[in-house]
Structures are given as structure tokens and as C-alpha cells.
C-alpha positions as CSV (number, residue, x, y, z in Angstrom):
1,M,0.0,0.0,0.0
2,N,1.2,3.5,-0.8
3,P,2.0,5.3,2.5
4,V,-0.1,8.2,1.4
5,E,-3.2,6.1,1.5
6,L,-2.8,5.6,5.2
7,F,-3.5,9.3,5.8
8,V,-6.5,9.7,3.5
9,R,-9.4,11.1,5.5
10,P,-12.6,9.0,5.9
11,K,-14.6,11.6,4.1
12,I,-12.4,11.4,1.0
13,I,-12.6,7.6,1.2
14,S,-16.4,7.8,1.3
15,T,-16.4,10.1,-1.7
16,L,-14.1,7.8,-3.7
17,T,-16.2,4.8,-2.9
18,T,-19.3,6.6,-4.2
19,I,-17.6,7.5,-7.4
20,I,-16.3,3.9,-7.9
21,L,-19.7,2.4,-7.3
22,S,-21.2,4.9,-9.7
23,L,-18.7,3.9,-12.4
24,V,-19.4,0.2,-11.8
25,S,-23.1,0.9,-12.1
26,C,-22.7,2.8,-15.4
27,A,-20.4,0.0,-16.7
28,S,-23.2,-2.6,-16.0
29,A,-26.1,-0.7,-17.5
30,D,-29.4,-2.7,-17.5
31,D,-31.0,-2.3,-20.9
32,K,-34.6,-3.5,-21.5
33,V,-35.7,-4.1,-25.1
34,V,-39.0,-5.5,-26.5
35,F,-39.4,-7.2,-29.9
36,D,-43.0,-7.4,-31.2
37,F,-43.6,-9.8,-34.2
38,N,-46.8,-8.1,-35.0
39,S,-44.5,-5.5,-36.6
40,S,-42.1,-7.5,-38.7
41,Q,-40.8,-7.9,-42.2
42,K,-38.8,-10.4,-44.3
43,F,-35.0,-10.6,-44.2
44,L,-34.1,-11.7,-47.7
45,G,-30.4,-12.2,-47.0
46,L,-26.9,-10.7,-47.5
47,G,-25.2,-9.6,-50.7
48,V,-21.6,-8.6,-51.4
49,Q,-20.1,-6.2,-53.9
50,L,-17.8,-8.0,-56.4
51,W,-15.4,-6.9,-59.1
52,P,-15.4,-9.2,-62.2
53,S,-11.6,-9.8,-61.8
54,T,-9.9,-11.3,-58.8
55,D,-6.5,-12.7,-57.9
56,H,-8.1,-15.1,-55.4
57,P,-11.0,-16.9,-57.0
58,T,-10.9,-19.9,-54.7
59,E,-10.7,-17.9,-51.5
60,R,-13.5,-15.5,-52.7
61,D,-15.8,-18.3,-53.6
62,A,-15.3,-20.1,-50.3
63,L,-16.0,-16.8,-48.5
64,L,-19.3,-16.3,-50.4
65,R,-20.4,-19.8,-49.6
66,D,-19.6,-19.5,-46.0
67,L,-21.5,-16.2,-45.8
68,H,-24.5,-17.8,-47.5
69,V,-24.6,-14.8,-49.9
70,R,-27.9,-14.6,-51.8
71,Y,-26.8,-12.1,-54.5
72,V,-23.7,-10.3,-55.7
73,R,-23.6,-6.7,-56.9
74,I,-21.3,-6.1,-59.8
75,G,-20.2,-2.9,-61.5
76,F,-20.6,-3.8,-65.2
77,A,-18.6,-1.8,-67.7
78,T,-17.4,-2.6,-71.2
79,Q,-14.5,-1.1,-73.1
80,L,-16.1,1.5,-75.4
81,P,-14.0,4.6,-76.2
82,D,-15.7,7.9,-75.6
83,E,-15.0,9.1,-79.2
84,Q,-17.2,6.3,-80.5
85,L,-20.2,7.5,-78.6
86,K,-22.5,9.8,-80.5
87,A,-25.9,11.3,-79.7
88,H,-29.0,9.3,-80.7
89,M,-27.3,5.9,-81.1
90,S,-29.7,3.0,-81.0
91,V,-29.3,0.0,-78.7
92,G,-28.2,-2.1,-81.7
93,E,-25.6,0.5,-82.8
94,I,-24.1,0.7,-79.3
95,L,-24.0,-3.1,-79.0
96,A,-22.2,-3.3,-82.3
97,A,-19.6,-0.8,-81.1
98,I,-19.2,-2.8,-77.9
99,V,-18.6,-6.0,-79.9
100,R,-16.1,-4.3,-82.2
101,N,-14.0,-3.2,-79.2
102,Q,-14.1,-6.5,-77.3
103,N,-10.8,-8.4,-76.8
104,D,-9.8,-11.8,-75.6
105,N,-9.1,-10.6,-72.1
106,Q,-12.6,-9.2,-71.7
107,S,-14.3,-12.3,-73.2
108,T,-12.2,-14.5,-70.9
109,L,-13.1,-12.4,-67.9
110,F,-16.9,-12.4,-68.4
111,S,-17.0,-16.1,-69.3
112,G,-15.1,-16.9,-66.1
113,L,-17.4,-14.7,-64.1
114,H,-20.4,-16.6,-65.5
115,R,-18.9,-19.9,-64.5
116,E,-18.1,-18.6,-61.0
117,L,-21.6,-17.2,-60.3
118,S,-23.3,-20.3,-61.8
119,A,-21.4,-22.5,-59.4
120,L,-22.3,-20.3,-56.5
121,R,-26.0,-20.2,-57.4
122,V,-26.4,-16.6,-56.5
123,Q,-28.5,-13.8,-58.1
124,T,-26.6,-11.1,-60.1
125,H,-27.3,-7.4,-59.7
126,F,-25.5,-4.9,-61.9
127,V,-24.7,-1.3,-61.1
128,F,-23.8,1.2,-63.8
129,W,-21.3,3.6,-62.2
130,Q,-21.7,6.7,-64.3
131,V,-22.7,8.3,-67.6
132,P,-19.9,8.5,-70.3
133,A,-18.2,11.8,-70.5
134,P,-19.6,12.8,-74.0
135,W,-23.1,12.7,-72.5
136,C,-22.4,14.9,-69.5
137,N,-22.0,18.5,-68.5
138,H,-18.9,19.2,-66.4
139,T,-18.3,22.0,-63.9
140,S,-15.8,22.7,-61.0
141,D,-16.3,24.4,-57.7
142,D,-14.8,24.5,-54.2
143,V,-16.1,21.0,-53.5
144,G,-14.5,19.5,-56.7
145,D,-15.3,18.5,-60.2
146,R,-18.9,17.7,-60.9
147,S,-20.4,15.6,-63.7
148,R,-24.1,16.0,-64.5
149,I,-26.2,14.2,-67.1
150,N,-27.0,16.2,-70.2
151,P,-30.8,15.9,-70.4
152,E,-30.6,15.6,-74.1
153,N,-28.7,12.3,-73.7
154,L,-31.1,10.5,-71.3
155,Q,-32.3,8.1,-73.9
156,D,-28.8,7.5,-75.1
157,Y,-27.8,6.4,-71.7
158,A,-30.8,4.2,-71.4
159,N,-29.8,2.6,-74.7
160,L,-26.2,2.1,-73.4
161,I,-27.5,0.3,-70.3
162,V,-29.6,-2.1,-72.4
163,A,-26.8,-2.7,-74.9
164,N,-24.5,-3.7,-72.0
165,L,-27.1,-6.1,-70.6
166,Q,-27.5,-7.7,-74.0
167,Y,-23.8,-8.0,-74.3
168,A,-23.6,-9.6,-70.9
169,K,-26.2,-12.2,-71.9
170,R,-23.8,-13.4,-74.6
171,F,-21.6,-14.7,-71.8
172,G,-24.5,-16.1,-69.7
173,L,-24.5,-13.2,-67.4
174,V,-28.2,-12.3,-66.7
175,A,-29.0,-9.6,-64.2
176,S,-32.1,-10.0,-62.0
177,A,-31.9,-6.4,-61.0
178,I,-29.9,-3.2,-61.8
179,E,-29.1,0.2,-60.4
180,M,-29.2,2.7,-63.4
181,V,-26.5,4.9,-62.0
182,N,-24.5,4.8,-58.8
183,E,-25.3,7.6,-56.3
184,P,-27.1,10.1,-58.5
185,D,-26.9,12.6,-55.5
186,S,-23.1,12.3,-55.1
187,V,-20.1,14.2,-56.5
188,H,-18.4,10.8,-56.9
189,G,-20.5,9.8,-59.9
190,T,-22.8,11.4,-62.4
191,Q,-25.4,13.6,-60.8
192,F,-29.1,13.5,-61.7
193,T,-31.8,15.8,-60.4
194,P,-34.8,13.9,-59.1
195,E,-36.7,15.0,-62.2
196,Q,-34.0,13.7,-64.5
197,Y,-33.8,10.4,-62.6
198,D,-37.6,10.0,-62.9
199,L,-37.4,10.6,-66.7
200,L,-34.5,8.1,-67.1
201,L,-36.5,5.5,-65.1
202,V,-39.4,5.8,-67.5
203,K,-37.1,5.6,-70.6
204,L,-35.1,2.7,-69.4
205,R,-38.1,0.6,-68.4
206,A,-39.6,1.1,-71.8
207,T,-36.3,0.3,-73.5
208,L,-35.7,-2.8,-71.4
209,D,-39.2,-4.1,-72.2
210,G,-38.8,-3.3,-75.9
211,A,-35.5,-5.3,-76.0
212,G,-37.0,-8.4,-74.4
213,L,-35.5,-7.7,-70.9
214,G,-38.8,-7.3,-69.0
215,S,-37.6,-9.7,-66.3
216,V,-34.8,-7.3,-65.3
217,G,-35.9,-5.3,-62.2
218,I,-34.8,-1.8,-61.4
219,E,-33.8,-0.8,-57.9
220,G,-33.2,2.8,-56.9
221,P,-32.6,5.6,-56.4
222,G,-29.3,4.2,-55.1
223,T,-28.4,7.4,-53.3
224,S,-25.3,7.8,-51.1
225,S,-27.5,8.2,-47.9
226,A,-30.9,7.6,-46.6
227,L,-31.2,11.3,-46.0
228,T,-31.3,12.1,-49.7
229,V,-33.7,9.4,-50.7
230,P,-36.9,11.5,-50.1
231,A,-35.9,14.1,-52.7
232,Y,-36.1,11.3,-55.3
233,T,-39.0,9.3,-54.0
234,Q,-41.2,12.3,-53.6
235,T,-40.7,13.1,-57.3
236,L,-41.4,9.5,-58.2
237,E,-44.6,9.5,-56.1
238,K,-45.8,12.7,-57.7
239,T,-45.5,11.2,-61.2
240,G,-46.6,7.7,-60.1
241,H,-43.4,6.2,-61.5
242,I,-42.3,4.8,-58.2
243,S,-44.3,1.8,-59.2
244,I,-41.7,1.1,-61.9
245,L,-39.1,0.3,-59.2
246,N,-38.8,-3.2,-57.9
247,Q,-36.9,-2.2,-54.8
248,L,-36.0,1.0,-53.0
249,S,-32.2,1.2,-52.7
250,W,-29.6,3.5,-51.1
251,H,-26.2,3.3,-49.4
252,D,-25.3,3.5,-45.7
253,Y,-22.0,4.3,-44.2
254,D,-21.3,5.1,-40.5
255,T,-18.9,8.0,-40.4
256,E,-17.3,10.4,-37.9
257,K,-20.5,12.5,-38.1
258,R,-22.7,9.4,-37.4
259,P,-20.6,7.1,-35.2
260,E,-23.6,5.2,-33.9
261,P,-25.2,2.5,-36.0
262,A,-27.5,4.9,-37.7
263,G,-29.9,2.7,-39.7
264,F,-32.4,4.9,-41.5
265,A,-31.2,7.9,-39.4
266,G,-34.7,8.9,-38.4
267,V,-36.1,8.9,-42.0
268,P,-39.4,6.9,-42.0
269,L,-38.6,5.0,-45.2
270,R,-40.1,1.8,-43.9
271,L,-43.5,3.6,-44.1
272,L,-42.8,4.5,-47.8
273,A,-41.8,1.0,-48.6
274,D,-45.0,-0.4,-47.0
275,A,-47.2,2.1,-48.7
276,H,-45.8,1.1,-52.2
277,Q,-45.2,-2.6,-51.3
278,L,-41.5,-2.2,-52.1
279,P,-38.7,-4.1,-50.4
280,I,-35.7,-2.1,-49.2
281,A,-32.3,-3.0,-50.4
282,I,-29.2,-1.4,-48.9
283,T,-26.9,-1.9,-51.9
284,E,-23.8,-0.6,-50.2
285,F,-23.0,-0.6,-46.4
286,S,-20.0,-0.5,-44.2
287,S,-18.5,1.5,-41.3
288,E,-16.1,4.4,-41.6
289,S,-16.3,5.5,-38.0
290,P,-13.1,5.6,-36.0
291,Q,-15.1,5.2,-32.8
292,W,-14.6,1.4,-32.8
293,E,-10.8,1.4,-33.3
294,R,-8.3,0.6,-30.6
295,P,-4.8,2.1,-30.7
296,P,-2.6,2.0,-32.7
297,F,-5.2,1.8,-35.4
298,D,-5.4,4.8,-37.7
299,S,-8.5,7.0,-37.9
300,G,-10.7,5.5,-40.6
301,P,-10.0,2.7,-43.1
302,H,-8.5,5.0,-45.8
303,T,-5.0,3.6,-46.1
304,R,-3.9,0.0,-46.1
305,G,-1.2,-1.1,-43.7
306,E,-0.5,-3.0,-40.5
307,N,-2.5,-0.5,-38.4
308,N,-5.5,-0.4,-40.7
309,A,-8.8,0.0,-38.8
310,T,-10.7,-2.5,-41.0
311,D,-8.4,-5.3,-39.8
312,S,-9.6,-4.8,-36.2
313,P,-12.2,-6.8,-34.3
314,D,-13.8,-3.5,-33.3
315,F,-14.5,-2.7,-37.0
316,A,-16.1,-6.1,-37.3
317,V,-18.4,-5.5,-34.3
318,S,-19.4,-2.1,-35.7
319,V,-20.3,-3.7,-39.1
320,V,-22.5,-6.4,-37.5
321,G,-24.1,-3.6,-35.4
322,E,-25.0,-1.8,-38.6
323,V,-26.5,-4.9,-40.1
324,L,-28.7,-5.3,-37.0
325,K,-29.7,-1.7,-37.0
326,L,-30.6,-1.5,-40.7
327,V,-32.5,-4.8,-40.6
328,A,-34.4,-3.7,-37.5
329,D,-35.3,-0.5,-39.2
330,G,-36.9,-2.3,-42.1
331,A,-34.1,-3.2,-44.6
332,N,-34.9,-6.4,-46.4
333,S,-31.5,-7.1,-47.9
334,L,-28.0,-5.7,-47.4
335,S,-24.9,-5.7,-49.7
336,Y,-21.6,-5.3,-48.0
337,W,-18.9,-3.1,-49.5
338,Q,-16.9,-5.1,-50.6
339,A,-15.7,-8.7,-51.0
340,E,-11.9,-8.0,-51.2
341,D,-9.4,-5.2,-51.2
342,P,-8.8,-4.1,-54.8
343,T,-5.1,-4.0,-55.8
344,W,-5.7,-0.8,-57.9
345,T,-7.0,1.4,-55.0
346,Q,-6.3,2.0,-51.3
347,D,-9.9,1.1,-50.5
348,S,-9.6,-1.4,-47.6
349,F,-13.2,-2.3,-46.7
350,G,-12.7,-5.8,-48.2
351,L,-13.6,-9.0,-46.3
352,L,-10.4,-10.4,-47.9
353,N,-7.1,-8.5,-47.9
354,V,-4.9,-8.2,-50.9
355,D,-3.3,-11.6,-50.1
356,G,-6.7,-13.3,-50.1
357,Q,-6.8,-13.7,-46.3
358,R,-10.0,-13.2,-44.3
359,K,-10.3,-10.3,-42.0
360,P,-12.2,-10.3,-38.6
361,V,-15.2,-8.7,-40.3
362,A,-15.6,-11.7,-42.5
363,T,-15.5,-14.0,-39.4
364,A,-18.2,-11.8,-37.6
365,L,-20.5,-11.7,-40.6
366,Q,-20.1,-15.5,-41.1
367,M,-21.2,-16.1,-37.5
368,F,-24.3,-14.0,-38.2
369,S,-25.2,-15.5,-41.6
370,Q,-24.7,-19.1,-40.4
371,L,-27.3,-18.6,-37.7
372,V,-29.8,-16.3,-39.5
373,P,-31.2,-17.8,-42.6
374,P,-32.6,-15.8,-45.5
375,G,-36.4,-15.6,-45.5
376,S,-36.6,-15.1,-41.7
377,E,-39.1,-12.7,-40.3
378,V,-37.4,-9.9,-38.3
379,A,-38.6,-7.7,-35.6
380,G,-36.6,-4.7,-34.3
381,P,-36.7,-3.3,-30.8
382,K,-39.5,-0.8,-29.9
383,S,-36.9,1.7,-28.7
384,S,-33.3,2.4,-29.5
385,T,-30.5,2.4,-26.9
386,L,-27.2,4.3,-27.3
387,G,-24.3,2.0,-28.1
388,F,-26.5,-1.0,-28.7
389,A,-28.0,-2.6,-31.7
390,A,-30.3,-5.7,-31.8
391,A,-32.8,-7.6,-33.9
392,C,-34.9,-10.7,-33.4
393,F,-35.5,-13.3,-36.2
394,R,-38.1,-16.0,-36.5
395,C,-37.5,-19.0,-38.9
396,D,-38.4,-22.6,-39.2
397,H,-35.8,-23.8,-36.8
398,G,-36.5,-21.3,-34.0
399,I,-36.0,-17.7,-32.9
400,I,-32.7,-16.0,-33.1
401,F,-31.7,-13.1,-30.9
402,A,-28.8,-11.0,-32.1
403,E,-27.2,-8.0,-30.4
404,A,-24.1,-5.9,-30.7
405,N,-22.6,-4.0,-27.8
406,L,-20.7,-1.1,-29.3
407,S,-19.8,0.6,-26.0
408,L,-16.7,0.2,-23.9
409,A,-18.7,-1.1,-20.9
410,P,-20.3,-4.4,-20.3
411,R,-24.1,-4.4,-20.4
412,I,-26.9,-6.4,-18.9
413,I,-29.6,-6.9,-21.5
414,S,-33.2,-8.0,-20.8
415,A,-35.0,-8.8,-24.1
416,E,-38.7,-9.6,-24.2
417,I,-40.3,-11.3,-27.2
418,V,-44.1,-10.8,-27.8
419,N,-46.6,-12.0,-30.3
420,A,-44.6,-15.0,-31.3
421,R,-44.6,-18.7,-30.4
422,L,-42.0,-18.9,-27.7
423,P,-39.3,-21.6,-27.7
424,N,-38.2,-23.6,-24.7
425,R,-34.5,-23.2,-24.4
426,I,-31.3,-21.8,-25.8
427,V,-29.7,-24.4,-28.1
428,T,-26.9,-22.4,-29.6
429,A,-24.9,-19.4,-28.3
430,R,-22.1,-17.6,-30.1
431,Q,-20.1,-14.6,-29.3
432,F,-17.6,-12.5,-31.3
433,D,-15.1,-10.1,-29.8
434,S,-11.3,-9.5,-29.9
435,H,-10.9,-13.3,-29.3
436,G,-12.8,-14.2,-32.4
437,V,-15.9,-16.5,-32.3
438,T,-16.4,-18.2,-28.9
439,Q,-19.2,-19.4,-26.7
440,P,-20.5,-17.0,-24.1
441,P,-19.3,-17.8,-20.5
442,P,-21.6,-20.2,-18.5
443,N,-24.6,-18.4,-16.9
444,S,-24.0,-15.2,-18.9
445,V,-27.1,-15.8,-21.0
446,A,-30.5,-17.3,-19.9
447,F,-34.0,-17.7,-21.3
448,H,-37.0,-17.7,-19.0
449,G,-40.7,-17.2,-19.9
450,E,-40.8,-14.5,-22.6
451,S,-37.5,-12.9,-21.7
452,I,-33.8,-13.3,-22.6
453,S,-31.2,-12.0,-20.2
454,A,-27.6,-11.6,-21.3
455,N,-24.5,-10.2,-19.7
456,V,-22.8,-8.8,-22.7
457,P,-19.0,-7.9,-22.8
458,P,-17.9,-4.5,-24.3
459,R,-17.5,-4.3,-28.1
460,S,-18.9,-7.7,-28.8
461,V,-21.7,-9.5,-30.8
462,T,-23.8,-12.2,-29.2
463,I,-26.3,-14.4,-31.2
464,L,-28.6,-16.9,-29.5
465,L,-30.7,-19.6,-31.2
466,L,-33.8,-20.6,-29.2
467,R,-35.9,-23.6,-29.9
């Protein structure tokens, strides 16, 4: 004992004791959540963003199988020089130009992709990144360079999309759904006003149907955030063209400005989806927030290296937390960005690193997908809790309770399940944290009556199967 401690006055000791007890109380917060299956929706499954080429096909395919991926999202682009693009080209003329410019490498790449996806038995969704430069107006400002669609070339762009889809079919690549343009609200791609997007949607649907591609669905608007979705959907509602969409889609990234799992960030898009009988597809999601990093990890996954945040278990926990928050808020499907770290950029969100090795986030998502089958009904908590995300799933083999504790303190969770046939016992319990996937300690989880109780470690994910 430090000699100084012998002379601490009783009053100070009493004060310190009060502070310590207060801290312990805060560290063991008791959170009560209720899941009501009278308000539920379908969880259709996970997707993953792929690039057609890969240096690790065996590792990538094994990953997709282990994740039980239901669909892949692929950026589809053919080699067509800008100088060959003219105004008012027909679908046939664009397709002929694509064929003239094809080479053996491109043919081999697309044929191999078809064989890979056929073996995986997954759906294929295409995204078209941006409008070719000849059909855009370009400006610069303090934010950066901006590319906007030239309204006179809307039909040309619709024809280009259809020509690409016809070309893909030559290799057996058939898209079940497409996004017409990536993030029409963002400076990173080609910008469309809501009115221009609405007009393109009408033109593309008619062109797809006229080309015998009526089975290809359109998901949109594919914006960079839930916050910008209403500007587009309100225009689509006014014209009635929202009925053309097969799914509502947008992207979700936790950032420094939104470090909590944000879900729909207060935007009642579930109501819009219900009103129009449209499923919600989050076609890109991940976590950019540095809140879940432990030193010496850098702030944000922007540069690859030994201290990259995306290689940390904390990042994995935050990603699963975002899955649970989005699904609880009403998302029907989620596509993770992305399957592997590309060699041609510093983007490091991949589930595989540049050597084809799995990161902790792949392990955490696998734990989730192995226990939560596609087609499950999902109910979210009636109220949200800071630093905590949860969802409850109902399927043929029981009820699954999944939660992510994103805080630095352990939590005591009491979860009540209502309006569902209740199981009898916990048959499987899994936990993910800095130690990887383990079983929760004995007596840390229990099920009694309608309630689940769990003592949850900090920065961890717990999933229980009840039957």
C-alpha cells in the first residue's frame, strides 16, 4: 500500500467509494428491449459487392459460400472509347460498337465470371457507375469536379445500359436487377436531379421491355445516404413512376459524423416501402467511423497497412451492429462493400485482404449468416439504446436473438419477445469479440418465460438460437 493512502481522511474515502460504485453501475447498465412480431418484415439475405476480376477466386468463392450470400452486386462496364459514342445511337448501334471493341481478355473475364456465379447459385445485380463523358456537362467548384447528365442524352444512356445487358447475356450473365446509376446525388459519380432520374427510369423501363428484358428489375434511387432518398422518391410519387421500381435502394456508411449504428437515421422510409409494397435494399454498407478502433489503429480505413482499422475486431463488431440496426429499421437485404481489397486502389473495406486472407469482419459476418437464414421474419426493438443494436429473427428452426454492444462497458440486456410462439431453451450461443468466435461464458445468458437475459461484454456481438 502506498503510505499516502494511510493518511486519506474517511470523508475522502467515502467520496471515492461513491464514485467507484457509480462507475461500476454505469459499466453494467441494465437495458430492456422489446421485440414485437406483430410488426415484422422479411429478411431476404446478404449480398456482397464484387469486381469481375480477382486474384483469389478460390478464396473468394469459399467466402461467399460461408456467408450464404444470396446475391452479388457487380459494376458492369465494357471497353467502349468515348470518341465512338454519339448522340441518338440505338441499342443495336451501341451493342455493335461494344462487340467491335471487345478483346480476348474481356471475353475470358466475363466467361469466367459466369462460371463462377453459376457454381455459387447466386443472383446477379448490376450497377452502372456513371454516364460516359460525352453525354455529361462538367463543372468545377470549391467541392471539386462535378459531372451532370446532359438531359438531351437521357435516352442515349438508357440505350447504353440495355446494350451492355444484351452483351452480358452473350456470356450467360443475366442480371435479375440493376441500379441505373451509382449515387445520383453524389459528387463521386454522375449527378441526376430527381426529375432527370424520374425521366430516365421511364425511358429505361420502356427500352428494357422493348428489348425483351422485361424480367430485369430496377432498384433505386441508389443514393449515397438515406437522408437524400426522399428528394427522389417524392418526385417519383408525384409522377406515379415509383411503381416502376422493384426495390428501394440506397447506401449506408457510418462516419465520424454518425458514429452510432444509424440505420435509417430517423427517416421513415419503412412507411414509404410499406405504402408502395416495395422491399428495401441497402446496396452498399460498411462503417467508416473511427469510434470502434483501438490504438494503434489509424483513424478510418483510408490507407492499407499493419494498423488499418478495418483489420480490427472493433470494426467487425461495428459492421454487424450496422447490419442489425438496418434490418431492425426495415431493410430487407444488405450488400456489403466489398468482397476483397482491390489492388488498384487504397480502399480497404474488403472482407479479404490483398493476399486473399479473411479479416475479422468476415468472421463476424459469417457467425451472423450461419445462424440467421434468408427468409426469416425480423422484428426490431421498440426503442433504441445508445451504443447497442439488436434484432430478433423467426424462422423454421426457431427464434434468433442477435445483439451488438458497441460501447466500452459491459451491459446487462433484458429482451422480451411478444406475439410469437415462444421456444423452450437456448440451443446455440455464439459470441464475437477480440478473441474471435467463442461461446459466451456459462450463466452469462439465460431464457425464461418471454425474456432473454444476457451479460454482454464490451465491443462484442452475441447471437442466440432458441428452440
